N, C-alpha and C positions, 0 to 999 in steps of 0.2 A: 716503443710502439706496442700497444695493447691490441691483441687480436681477439675477435669474437669467436669462441669455439662452439657456441650453441647454434649459430646459423648454419654452418656446414653440416653439423650433426642432424639438425632438423631437416635440412634438404636431403640428406642421405636417407633418412627414414621415409620421407615422402616418396622418393624415387624407388625405394625398395617396395613400398606398398603398391605403387603403380605397376611395377614389374610383376610382383606376385599376383595381383588381381588380374592383370593382363594375361598372365600365363594360365591361370585357372579358366578364364574366359576362352582362351585358345583351345584348351583341352576340352571344354564343354562343347564348343562348336565342332571340333574335329570328331568327337565321339558322336555328336548328333548327325553329322554328315555321313559318317560311316554307317550308322544305324539306318539312315534314310536309304542308302543303297542296298543294304542287306535285307531290310524288311520288305521293301517294295521294289525289287529289281525286276520290273516287268518290261515288256516291249514298249518302246517309245519313251523310256525313262532317260532323260538327258541330264547333263551336268547343270544346265541352266535351270531346268525344272527343280532339281534337287536344291540348288542354291536359293531359289525363290521360296521353296517350301521350308527351308531351314532358317533363313534370315528373316524372321518376323519380329514385330514389336514385343510379342509375348516372350519369345525365346531370348531376346535381348534383355528384357527385365529379369528373367530367370537367371541368365548368365551373370549379370551384374550383381544380383543379390547373392548368388552362389559364390561368386568371387570374393565379395566382401565378407561373407560368413567364413569362407575358407581362410581368408587372411587373418581374421580375428582368432580363429581356432589355432592356426599355426603360430601366431604370435604368443598366444596364451601358453601353448605347449613349449615353445622355445624359451620362454621366461621361467616356466615352472619346472622344467625337467633338466 
């Protein structure tokens, strides 16, 4: 019985990329949310207001691009160091 070693390896690489990009996006949003509360912590500032201010289309695009760039840089460094 011949097993295909490339398919599990490729699937593992895809999952690792998804996890790493997702972690970078998580760090981006947590940093953004913390900054939102420290920068503009005025009266009437609620959790809902901060979430609406942080989760916008622009921030999502920045998070995804940053996540992909971070993944590419980390993979480059992992392979060359």
